[in-house]
Structure formats: C-alpha cells, structure tokens
PyMOL Python script that loads the backbone (N, CA, C, O; Angstrom):
from pymol import cmd

cmd.read_pdbstr("""\
ATOM      1  N   UNK A   1       0.845  -1.179   0.000  1.00  0.00           N
ATOM      2  CA  UNK A   1       0.000   0.000   0.000  1.00  0.00           C
ATOM      3  C   UNK A   1       0.889   1.240   0.000  1.00  0.00           C
ATOM      4  O   UNK A   1       2.042   1.204   0.428  1.00  0.00           O
ATOM      5  N   UNK A   2       0.340   2.292  -0.473  1.00  0.00           N
ATOM      6  CA  UNK A   2       1.058   3.558  -0.396  1.00  0.00           C
ATOM      7  C   UNK A   2       0.795   4.179   0.977  1.00  0.00           C
ATOM      8  O   UNK A   2      -0.175   3.829   1.648  1.00  0.00           O
ATOM      9  N   UNK A   3       1.663   5.098   1.385  1.00  0.00           N
ATOM     10  CA  UNK A   3       1.447   5.730   2.683  1.00  0.00           C
ATOM     11  C   UNK A   3       0.115   6.486   2.753  1.00  0.00           C
ATOM     12  O   UNK A   3      -0.534   6.443   3.798  1.00  0.00           O
ATOM     13  N   UNK A   4      -0.327   7.180   1.684  1.00  0.00           N
ATOM     14  CA  UNK A   4      -1.658   7.800   1.786  1.00  0.00           C
ATOM     15  C   UNK A   4      -2.781   6.776   1.965  1.00  0.00           C
ATOM     16  O   UNK A   4      -3.750   7.037   2.678  1.00  0.00           O
ATOM     17  N   UNK A   5      -2.653   5.593   1.310  1.00  0.00           N
ATOM     18  CA  UNK A   5      -3.670   4.550   1.485  1.00  0.00           C
ATOM     19  C   UNK A   5      -3.690   4.061   2.926  1.00  0.00           C
ATOM     20  O   UNK A   5      -4.759   3.855   3.502  1.00  0.00           O
ATOM     21  N   UNK A   6      -2.521   3.876   3.504  1.00  0.00           N
ATOM     22  CA  UNK A   6      -2.437   3.456   4.902  1.00  0.00           C
ATOM     23  C   UNK A   6      -3.017   4.547   5.797  1.00  0.00           C
ATOM     24  O   UNK A   6      -3.779   4.266   6.722  1.00  0.00           O
ATOM     25  N   UNK A   7      -2.653   5.777   5.514  1.00  0.00           N
ATOM     26  CA  UNK A   7      -3.108   6.907   6.324  1.00  0.00           C
ATOM     27  C   UNK A   7      -4.612   7.046   6.401  1.00  0.00           C
ATOM     28  O   UNK A   7      -5.133   7.548   7.397  1.00  0.00           O
ATOM     29  N   UNK A   8      -5.324   6.610   5.369  1.00  0.00           N
ATOM     30  CA  UNK A   8      -6.793   6.700   5.388  1.00  0.00           C
ATOM     31  C   UNK A   8      -7.416   5.769   6.425  1.00  0.00           C
ATOM     32  O   UNK A   8      -8.572   5.947   6.807  1.00  0.00           O
ATOM     33  N   UNK A   9      -6.654   4.779   6.879  1.00  0.00           N
ATOM     34  CA  UNK A   9      -7.185   3.819   7.849  1.00  0.00           C
ATOM     35  C   UNK A   9      -6.851   4.175   9.293  1.00  0.00           C
ATOM     36  O   UNK A   9      -7.333   3.520  10.217  1.00  0.00           O
ATOM     37  N   UNK A  10      -6.033   5.203   9.499  1.00  0.00           N
ATOM     38  CA  UNK A  10      -5.597   5.577  10.840  1.00  0.00           C
ATOM     39  C   UNK A  10      -5.713   7.080  11.018  1.00  0.00           C
ATOM     40  O   UNK A  10      -5.706   7.835  10.045  1.00  0.00           O
ATOM     41  N   UNK A  11      -5.819   7.503  12.252  1.00  0.00           N
ATOM     42  CA  UNK A  11      -5.915   8.941  12.551  1.00  0.00           C
ATOM     43  C   UNK A  11      -4.542   9.485  12.928  1.00  0.00           C
ATOM     44  O   UNK A  11      -4.358  10.025  14.019  1.00  0.00           O
ATOM     45  N   UNK A  12      -3.586   9.341  12.023  1.00  0.00           N
ATOM     46  CA  UNK A  12      -2.235   9.853  12.234  1.00  0.00           C
ATOM     47  C   UNK A  12      -2.009  11.022  11.290  1.00  0.00           C
ATOM     48  O   UNK A  12      -2.561  11.072  10.191  1.00  0.00           O
ATOM     49  N   UNK A  13      -1.194  11.952  11.738  1.00  0.00           N
ATOM     50  CA  UNK A  13      -0.729  12.965  10.801  1.00  0.00           C
ATOM     51  C   UNK A  13       0.251  12.288   9.844  1.00  0.00           C
ATOM     52  O   UNK A  13       0.704  11.176  10.114  1.00  0.00           O
ATOM     53  N   UNK A  14       0.577  12.930   8.753  1.00  0.00           N
ATOM     54  CA  UNK A  14       1.549  12.364   7.809  1.00  0.00           C
ATOM     55  C   UNK A  14       2.889  12.134   8.490  1.00  0.00           C
ATOM     56  O   UNK A  14       3.561  11.134   8.239  1.00  0.00           O
ATOM     57  N   UNK A  15       3.269  13.064   9.351  1.00  0.00           N
ATOM     58  CA  UNK A  15       4.540  12.945  10.055  1.00  0.00           C
ATOM     59  C   UNK A  15       4.520  11.754  11.013  1.00  0.00           C
ATOM     60  O   UNK A  15       5.485  10.993  11.078  1.00  0.00           O
ATOM     61  N   UNK A  16       3.427  11.593  11.754  1.00  0.00           N
ATOM     62  CA  UNK A  16       3.323  10.477  12.693  1.00  0.00           C
ATOM     63  C   UNK A  16       3.320   9.152  11.944  1.00  0.00           C
ATOM     64  O   UNK A  16       3.963   8.195  12.378  1.00  0.00           O
ATOM     65  N   UNK A  17       2.610   9.084  10.833  1.00  0.00           N
ATOM     66  CA  UNK A  17       2.590   7.866  10.032  1.00  0.00           C
ATOM     67  C   UNK A  17       3.996   7.535   9.532  1.00  0.00           C
ATOM     68  O   UNK A  17       4.416   6.378   9.557  1.00  0.00           O
ATOM     69  N   UNK A  18       4.702   8.536   9.089  1.00  0.00           N
ATOM     70  CA  UNK A  18       6.072   8.328   8.610  1.00  0.00           C
ATOM     71  C   UNK A  18       6.957   7.790   9.727  1.00  0.00           C
ATOM     72  O   UNK A  18       7.771   6.897   9.492  1.00  0.00           O
ATOM     73  N   UNK A  19       6.809   8.324  10.946  1.00  0.00           N
ATOM     74  CA  UNK A  19       7.598   7.832  12.087  1.00  0.00           C
ATOM     75  C   UNK A  19       7.234   6.386  12.432  1.00  0.00           C
ATOM     76  O   UNK A  19       8.115   5.573  12.714  1.00  0.00           O
ATOM     77  N   UNK A  20       5.942   6.069  12.409  1.00  0.00           N
ATOM     78  CA  UNK A  20       5.513   4.698  12.697  1.00  0.00           C
ATOM     79  C   UNK A  20       6.075   3.722  11.662  1.00  0.00           C
ATOM     80  O   UNK A  20       6.568   2.650  12.011  1.00  0.00           O
ATOM     81  N   UNK A  21       5.995   4.102  10.396  1.00  0.00           N
ATOM     82  CA  UNK A  21       6.525   3.241   9.332  1.00  0.00           C
ATOM     83  C   UNK A  21       8.033   3.088   9.489  1.00  0.00           C
ATOM     84  O   UNK A  21       8.572   2.007   9.254  1.00  0.00           O
ATOM     85  N   UNK A  22       8.721   4.161   9.883  1.00  0.00           N
ATOM     86  CA  UNK A  22      10.171   4.091  10.076  1.00  0.00           C
ATOM     87  C   UNK A  22      10.526   3.108  11.194  1.00  0.00           C
ATOM     88  O   UNK A  22      11.496   2.360  11.071  1.00  0.00           O
ATOM     89  N   UNK A  23       9.760   3.101  12.272  1.00  0.00           N
ATOM     90  CA  UNK A  23      10.004   2.162  13.372  1.00  0.00           C
ATOM     91  C   UNK A  23       9.796   0.733  12.890  1.00  0.00           C
ATOM     92  O   UNK A  23      10.604  -0.147  13.186  1.00  0.00           O
ATOM     93  N   UNK A  24       8.710   0.499  12.143  1.00  0.00           N
ATOM     94  CA  UNK A  24       8.454  -0.835  11.600  1.00  0.00           C
ATOM     95  C   UNK A  24       9.536  -1.255  10.613  1.00  0.00           C
ATOM     96  O   UNK A  24       9.909  -2.427  10.546  1.00  0.00           O
ATOM     97  N   UNK A  25      10.032  -0.294   9.852  1.00  0.00           N
ATOM     98  CA  UNK A  25      11.110  -0.575   8.898  1.00  0.00           C
ATOM     99  C   UNK A  25      12.398  -0.921   9.639  1.00  0.00           C
ATOM    100  O   UNK A  25      13.099  -1.859   9.259  1.00  0.00           O
ATOM    101  N   UNK A  26      12.713  -0.175  10.689  1.00  0.00           N
ATOM    102  CA  UNK A  26      13.910  -0.474  11.500  1.00  0.00           C
ATOM    103  C   UNK A  26      13.824  -1.864  12.119  1.00  0.00           C
ATOM    104  O   UNK A  26      14.844  -2.529  12.295  1.00  0.00           O
ATOM    105  N   UNK A  27      12.612  -2.307  12.450  1.00  0.00           N
ATOM    106  CA  UNK A  27      12.415  -3.630  13.029  1.00  0.00           C
ATOM    107  C   UNK A  27      12.405  -4.725  11.964  1.00  0.00           C
ATOM    108  O   UNK A  27      12.343  -5.911  12.287  1.00  0.00           O
ATOM    109  N   UNK A  28      12.464  -4.327  10.703  1.00  0.00           N
ATOM    110  CA  UNK A  28      12.468  -5.300   9.619  1.00  0.00           C
ATOM    111  C   UNK A  28      11.091  -5.849   9.279  1.00  0.00           C
ATOM    112  O   UNK A  28      10.979  -6.859   8.585  1.00  0.00           O
ATOM    113  N   UNK A  29      10.038  -5.187   9.765  1.00  0.00           N
ATOM    114  CA  UNK A  29       8.678  -5.677   9.536  1.00  0.00           C
ATOM    115  C   UNK A  29       8.038  -5.123   8.268  1.00  0.00           C
ATOM    116  O   UNK A  29       7.078  -5.698   7.755  1.00  0.00           O
ATOM    117  N   UNK A  30       8.561  -4.016   7.763  1.00  0.00           N
ATOM    118  CA  UNK A  30       8.070  -3.464   6.499  1.00  0.00           C
ATOM    119  C   UNK A  30       9.255  -2.981   5.663  1.00  0.00           C
ATOM    120  O   UNK A  30      10.340  -2.715   6.180  1.00  0.00           O
ATOM    121  N   UNK A  31       9.016  -2.880   4.370  1.00  0.00           N
ATOM    122  CA  UNK A  31       9.986  -2.263   3.464  1.00  0.00           C
ATOM    123  C   UNK A  31       9.285  -1.113   2.761  1.00  0.00           C
ATOM    124  O   UNK A  31       8.077  -1.144   2.525  1.00  0.00           O
ATOM    125  N   UNK A  32      10.075  -0.096   2.433  1.00  0.00           N
ATOM    126  CA  UNK A  32       9.524   1.062   1.730  1.00  0.00           C
ATOM    127  C   UNK A  32      10.231   1.232   0.399  1.00  0.00           C
ATOM    128  O   UNK A  32      11.434   0.999   0.289  1.00  0.00           O
ATOM    129  N   UNK A  33       9.473   1.640  -0.614  1.00  0.00           N
ATOM    130  CA  UNK A  33      10.042   1.949  -1.924  1.00  0.00           C
ATOM    131  C   UNK A  33       9.261   3.124  -2.494  1.00  0.00           C
ATOM    132  O   UNK A  33       8.064   3.269  -2.247  1.00  0.00           O
ATOM    133  N   UNK A  34       9.942   3.944  -3.246  1.00  0.00           N
ATOM    134  CA  UNK A  34       9.280   5.090  -3.867  1.00  0.00           C
ATOM    135  C   UNK A  34       8.612   4.640  -5.170  1.00  0.00           C
ATOM    136  O   UNK A  34       9.220   3.949  -5.987  1.00  0.00           O
ATOM    137  N   UNK A  35       7.360   5.043  -5.345  1.00  0.00           N
ATOM    138  CA  UNK A  35       6.633   4.838  -6.598  1.00  0.00           C
ATOM    139  C   UNK A  35       6.188   6.218  -7.040  1.00  0.00           C
ATOM    140  O   UNK A  35       5.175   6.742  -6.576  1.00  0.00           O
ATOM    141  N   UNK A  36       6.951   6.789  -7.933  1.00  0.00           N
ATOM    142  CA  UNK A  36       6.709   8.185  -8.295  1.00  0.00           C
ATOM    143  C   UNK A  36       7.067   9.054  -7.103  1.00  0.00           C
ATOM    144  O   UNK A  36       8.192   9.009  -6.607  1.00  0.00           O
ATOM    145  N   UNK A  37       6.103   9.847  -6.646  1.00  0.00           N
ATOM    146  CA  UNK A  37       6.349  10.703  -5.486  1.00  0.00           C
ATOM    147  C   UNK A  37       5.732  10.127  -4.210  1.00  0.00           C
ATOM    148  O   UNK A  37       5.690  10.794  -3.176  1.00  0.00           O
ATOM    149  N   UNK A  38       5.256   8.889  -4.290  1.00  0.00           N
ATOM    150  CA  UNK A  38       4.560   8.272  -3.162  1.00  0.00           C
ATOM    151  C   UNK A  38       5.357   7.060  -2.673  1.00  0.00           C
ATOM    152  O   UNK A  38       5.894   6.285  -3.464  1.00  0.00           O
ATOM    153  N   UNK A  39       5.414   6.923  -1.363  1.00  0.00           N
ATOM    154  CA  UNK A  39       6.082   5.762  -0.787  1.00  0.00           C
ATOM    155  C   UNK A  39       5.133   4.576  -0.778  1.00  0.00           C
ATOM    156  O   UNK A  39       3.968   4.696  -0.399  1.00  0.00           O
ATOM    157  N   UNK A  40       5.651   3.422  -1.203  1.00  0.00           N
ATOM    158  CA  UNK A  40       4.885   2.190  -1.140  1.00  0.00           C
ATOM    159  C   UNK A  40       5.468   1.350  -0.002  1.00  0.00           C
ATOM    160  O   UNK A  40       6.685   1.206   0.108  1.00  0.00           O
ATOM    161  N   UNK A  41       4.603   0.804   0.835  1.00  0.00           N
ATOM    162  CA  UNK A  41       5.028   0.050   2.014  1.00  0.00           C
ATOM    163  C   UNK A  41       4.545  -1.390   1.854  1.00  0.00           C
ATOM    164  O   UNK A  41       3.393  -1.638   1.496  1.00  0.00           O
ATOM    165  N   UNK A  42       5.459  -2.344   2.130  1.00  0.00           N
ATOM    166  CA  UNK A  42       5.111  -3.763   2.051  1.00  0.00           C
ATOM    167  C   UNK A  42       5.443  -4.438   3.377  1.00  0.00           C
ATOM    168  O   UNK A  42       6.474  -4.158   3.988  1.00  0.00           O
ATOM    169  N   UNK A  43       4.569  -5.316   3.805  1.00  0.00           N
ATOM    170  CA  UNK A  43       4.743  -6.045   5.058  1.00  0.00           C
ATOM    171  C   UNK A  43       5.665  -7.238   4.849  1.00  0.00           C
ATOM    172  O   UNK A  43       5.579  -7.932   3.836  1.00  0.00           O
ATOM    173  N   UNK A  44       6.554  -7.468   5.825  1.00  0.00           N
ATOM    174  CA  UNK A  44       7.394  -8.667   5.845  1.00  0.00           C
ATOM    175  C   UNK A  44       7.271  -9.274   7.233  1.00  0.00           C
ATOM    176  O   UNK A  44       8.016  -8.892   8.135  1.00  0.00           O
ATOM    177  N   UNK A  45       6.343 -10.215   7.428  1.00  0.00           N
ATOM    178  CA  UNK A  45       6.103 -10.765   8.761  1.00  0.00           C
ATOM    179  C   UNK A  45       7.165 -11.770   9.221  1.00  0.00           C
ATOM    180  O   UNK A  45       7.085 -12.253  10.350  1.00  0.00           O
ATOM    181  N   UNK A  46       8.143 -12.096   8.397  1.00  0.00           N
ATOM    182  CA  UNK A  46       9.149 -13.115   8.748  1.00  0.00           C
ATOM    183  C   UNK A  46       9.834 -12.854  10.092  1.00  0.00           C
ATOM    184  O   UNK A  46      10.028 -13.806  10.847  1.00  0.00           O
ATOM    185  N   UNK A  47      10.212 -11.614  10.431  1.00  0.00           N
ATOM    186  CA  UNK A  47      10.869 -11.396  11.726  1.00  0.00           C
ATOM    187  C   UNK A  47      10.007 -11.765  12.934  1.00  0.00           C
ATOM    188  O   UNK A  47      10.538 -11.964  14.027  1.00  0.00           O
ATOM    189  N   UNK A  48       8.710 -11.856  12.758  1.00  0.00           N
ATOM    190  CA  UNK A  48       7.836 -12.219  13.868  1.00  0.00           C
ATOM    191  C   UNK A  48       7.938 -13.698  14.217  1.00  0.00           C
ATOM    192  O   UNK A  48       7.496 -14.104  15.291  1.00  0.00           O
ATOM    193  N   UNK A  49       8.508 -14.505  13.340  1.00  0.00           N
ATOM    194  CA  UNK A  49       8.631 -15.941  13.606  1.00  0.00           C
ATOM    195  C   UNK A  49       9.421 -16.185  14.891  1.00  0.00           C
ATOM    196  O   UNK A  49       9.061 -17.064  15.675  1.00  0.00           O
ATOM    197  N   UNK A  50      10.480 -15.430  15.116  1.00  0.00           N
ATOM    198  CA  UNK A  50      11.267 -15.565  16.340  1.00  0.00           C
ATOM    199  C   UNK A  50      10.461 -15.233  17.577  1.00  0.00           C
ATOM    200  O   UNK A  50      10.613 -15.878  18.614  1.00  0.00           O
ATOM    201  N   UNK A  51       9.612 -14.240  17.474  1.00  0.00           N
ATOM    202  CA  UNK A  51       8.755 -13.862  18.595  1.00  0.00           C
ATOM    203  C   UNK A  51       7.760 -14.983  18.895  1.00  0.00           C
ATOM    204  O   UNK A  51       7.526 -15.314  20.058  1.00  0.00           O
ATOM    205  N   UNK A  52       7.187 -15.555  17.863  1.00  0.00           N
ATOM    206  CA  UNK A  52       6.226 -16.644  18.030  1.00  0.00           C
ATOM    207  C   UNK A  52       6.895 -17.836  18.710  1.00  0.00           C
ATOM    208  O   UNK A  52       6.317 -18.445  19.610  1.00  0.00           O
ATOM    209  N   UNK A  53       8.110 -18.170  18.281  1.00  0.00           N
ATOM    210  CA  UNK A  53       8.845 -19.281  18.900  1.00  0.00           C
ATOM    211  C   UNK A  53       9.138 -18.995  20.371  1.00  0.00           C
ATOM    212  O   UNK A  53       8.971 -19.872  21.218  1.00  0.00           O
ATOM    213  N   UNK A  54       9.572 -17.777  20.675  1.00  0.00           N
ATOM    214  CA  UNK A  54       9.870 -17.399  22.059  1.00  0.00           C
ATOM    215  C   UNK A  54       8.611 -17.483  22.923  1.00  0.00           C
ATOM    216  O   UNK A  54       8.653 -17.989  24.044  1.00  0.00           O
ATOM    217  N   UNK A  55       7.494 -16.984  22.395  1.00  0.00           N
ATOM    218  CA  UNK A  55       6.246 -17.039  23.149  1.00  0.00           C
ATOM    219  C   UNK A  55       5.812 -18.475  23.414  1.00  0.00           C
ATOM    220  O   UNK A  55       5.247 -18.760  24.469  1.00  0.00           O
ATOM    221  N   UNK A  56       6.064 -19.376  22.483  1.00  0.00           N
ATOM    222  CA  UNK A  56       5.714 -20.781  22.692  1.00  0.00           C
ATOM    223  C   UNK A  56       6.511 -21.353  23.863  1.00  0.00           C
ATOM    224  O   UNK A  56       5.962 -22.098  24.675  1.00  0.00           O
ATOM    225  N   UNK A  57       7.789 -21.018  23.960  1.00  0.00           N
ATOM    226  CA  UNK A  57       8.622 -21.488  25.070  1.00  0.00           C
ATOM    227  C   UNK A  57       8.117 -20.917  26.390  1.00  0.00           C
ATOM    228  O   UNK A  57       7.995 -21.644  27.376  1.00  0.00           O
ATOM    229  N   UNK A  58       7.827 -19.638  26.412  1.00  0.00           N
ATOM    230  CA  UNK A  58       7.327 -18.991  27.628  1.00  0.00           C
ATOM    231  C   UNK A  58       5.983 -19.591  28.031  1.00  0.00           C
ATOM    232  O   UNK A  58       5.728 -19.829  29.211  1.00  0.00           O
ATOM    233  N   UNK A  59       5.125 -19.833  27.035  1.00  0.00           N
ATOM    234  CA  UNK A  59       3.805 -20.412  27.328  1.00  0.00           C
ATOM    235  C   UNK A  59       3.949 -21.793  27.961  1.00  0.00           C
ATOM    236  O   UNK A  59       3.254 -22.105  28.929  1.00  0.00           O
ATOM    237  N   UNK A  60       4.842 -22.620  27.425  1.00  0.00           N
ATOM    238  CA  UNK A  60       5.040 -23.955  28.005  1.00  0.00           C
ATOM    239  C   UNK A  60       5.485 -23.846  29.464  1.00  0.00           C
ATOM    240  O   UNK A  60       5.030 -24.609  30.316  1.00  0.00           O
ATOM    241  N   UNK A  61       6.370 -22.900  29.744  1.00  0.00           N
ATOM    242  CA  UNK A  61       6.823 -22.697  31.119  1.00  0.00           C
ATOM    243  C   UNK A  61       5.689 -22.289  32.038  1.00  0.00           C
ATOM    244  O   UNK A  61       5.564 -22.825  33.139  1.00  0.00           O
ATOM    245  N   UNK A  62       4.859 -21.347  31.603  1.00  0.00           N
ATOM    246  CA  UNK A  62       3.726 -20.910  32.411  1.00  0.00           C
ATOM    247  C   UNK A  62       2.722 -22.034  32.601  1.00  0.00           C
ATOM    248  O   UNK A  62       2.196 -22.227  33.697  1.00  0.00           O
ATOM    249  N   UNK A  63       2.456 -22.777  31.531  1.00  0.00           N
ATOM    250  CA  UNK A  63       1.494 -23.878  31.658  1.00  0.00           C
ATOM    251  C   UNK A  63       1.996 -24.914  32.658  1.00  0.00           C
ATOM    252  O   UNK A  63       1.217 -25.440  33.454  1.00  0.00           O
ATOM    253  N   UNK A  64       3.287 -25.206  32.620  1.00  0.00           N
ATOM    254  CA  UNK A  64       3.874 -26.162  33.555  1.00  0.00           C
ATOM    255  C   UNK A  64       3.736 -25.656  34.987  1.00  0.00           C
ATOM    256  O   UNK A  64       3.326 -26.403  35.876  1.00  0.00           O
ATOM    257  N   UNK A  65       4.073 -24.405  35.206  1.00  0.00           N
ATOM    258  CA  UNK A  65       3.969 -23.819  36.550  1.00  0.00           C
ATOM    259  C   UNK A  65       2.526 -23.809  37.043  1.00  0.00           C
ATOM    260  O   UNK A  65       2.260 -24.126  38.203  1.00  0.00           O
ATOM    261  N   UNK A  66       1.599 -23.445  36.168  1.00  0.00           N
ATOM    262  CA  UNK A  66       0.193 -23.396  36.575  1.00  0.00           C
ATOM    263  C   UNK A  66      -0.353 -24.793  36.828  1.00  0.00           C
ATOM    264  O   UNK A  66      -1.186 -24.982  37.714  1.00  0.00           O
ATOM    265  N   UNK A  67       0.110 -25.779  36.055  1.00  0.00           N
ATOM    266  CA  UNK A  67      -0.303 -27.161  36.316  1.00  0.00           C
ATOM    267  C   UNK A  67       0.171 -27.610  37.695  1.00  0.00           C
ATOM    268  O   UNK A  67      -0.583 -28.235  38.441  1.00  0.00           O
ATOM    269  N   UNK A  68       1.419 -27.292  38.033  1.00  0.00           N
ATOM    270  CA  UNK A  68       1.940 -27.669  39.357  1.00  0.00           C
ATOM    271  C   UNK A  68       1.172 -26.966  40.452  1.00  0.00           C
ATOM    272  O   UNK A  68       0.871 -27.568  41.482  1.00  0.00           O
ATOM    273  N   UNK A  69       0.846 -25.680  40.243  1.00  0.00           N
ATOM    274  CA  UNK A  69       0.062 -24.945  41.234  1.00  0.00           C
ATOM    275  C   UNK A  69      -1.310 -25.589  41.397  1.00  0.00           C
ATOM    276  O   UNK A  69      -1.792 -25.748  42.518  1.00  0.00           O
ATOM    277  N   UNK A  70      -1.939 -25.959  40.288  1.00  0.00           N
ATOM    278  CA  UNK A  70      -3.234 -26.620  40.361  1.00  0.00           C
ATOM    279  C   UNK A  70      -3.157 -27.923  41.130  1.00  0.00           C
ATOM    280  O   UNK A  70      -4.034 -28.225  41.940  1.00  0.00           O
ATOM    281  N   UNK A  71      -2.112 -28.697  40.881  1.00  0.00           N
ATOM    282  CA  UNK A  71      -1.926 -29.958  41.609  1.00  0.00           C
ATOM    283  C   UNK A  71      -1.761 -29.708  43.107  1.00  0.00           C
ATOM    284  O   UNK A  71      -2.355 -30.403  43.932  1.00  0.00           O
ATOM    285  N   UNK A  72      -0.948 -28.708  43.445  1.00  0.00           N
ATOM    286  CA  UNK A  72      -0.725 -28.367  44.844  1.00  0.00           C
ATOM    287  C   UNK A  72      -2.016 -27.948  45.534  1.00  0.00           C
ATOM    288  O   UNK A  72      -2.303 -28.390  46.646  1.00  0.00           O
ATOM    289  N   UNK A  73      -2.783 -27.106  44.882  1.00  0.00           N
ATOM    290  CA  UNK A  73      -4.058 -26.641  45.454  1.00  0.00           C
ATOM    291  C   UNK A  73      -5.034 -27.791  45.602  1.00  0.00           C
ATOM    292  O   UNK A  73      -5.789 -27.848  46.573  1.00  0.00           O
ATOM    293  N   UNK A  74      -5.024 -28.716  44.636  1.00  0.00           N
ATOM    294  CA  UNK A  74      -5.929 -29.879  44.725  1.00  0.00           C
ATOM    295  C   UNK A  74      -5.546 -30.765  45.902  1.00  0.00           C
ATOM    296  O   UNK A  74      -6.420 -31.314  46.573  1.00  0.00           O
ATOM    297  N   UNK A  75      -4.253 -30.909  46.159  1.00  0.00           N
ATOM    298  CA  UNK A  75      -3.783 -31.714  47.287  1.00  0.00           C
ATOM    299  C   UNK A  75      -4.180 -31.091  48.620  1.00  0.00           C
ATOM    300  O   UNK A  75      -4.458 -31.808  49.581  1.00  0.00           O
ATOM    301  N   UNK A  76      -4.208 -29.775  48.683  1.00  0.00           N
ATOM    302  CA  UNK A  76      -4.515 -29.070  49.932  1.00  0.00           C
ATOM    303  C   UNK A  76      -5.991 -29.158  50.291  1.00  0.00           C
ATOM    304  O   UNK A  76      -6.354 -28.913  51.442  1.00  0.00           O
ATOM    305  N   UNK A  77      -6.844 -29.498  49.347  1.00  0.00           N
ATOM    306  CA  UNK A  77      -8.290 -29.574  49.622  1.00  0.00           C
ATOM    307  C   UNK A  77      -8.530 -30.768  50.412  1.00  0.00           C
ATOM    308  O   UNK A  77      -9.674 -31.051  50.770  1.00  0.00           O
TER     309      UNK A  77
END
""", "prot")
cmd.dss("prot")
cmd.show_as("cartoon", "prot")
cmd.util.cbc("prot")
cmd.orient("prot")
C-alpha cells in the first residue's frame, strides 16, 4: 500500500505515520520503496517468527507452573 492509502485507515498525521513506518522498517517488519512521489510500504512478517517461537517457550513454562500450582491446590483440599 502507499502511505496515503495506509493513512486513510488511521488517525495519524503524515509525520506520525512516517515515524511509525520508520520504526516498523527499522524492526524489519516493512519495506519502503518510492513509486513516483509516493512511498509504497510492504509487510514482511518473517521477523515475527522468532517472537512466536519465544512465546511458545514462555507459554510452556507458564502452563507447567500453573499445572503444578493446580496440583498443589488440589492436594490441599
């Protein structure tokens, strides 16, 4: 999408939208290219794969801890 197309979906000023896109670009989540005088922005969700993997590990740890807590509470009844 172009930045004006994106801007129509959010209540950001042009400057704020540009800053948000720059942050996403620095994180590797979007790429920008000029098309005439308009910037075109494309999503690259690949960097989120690491986050998803990390969250899965954290979730397993929490589930294990909560299962042990549940067992302990059941024993105390």
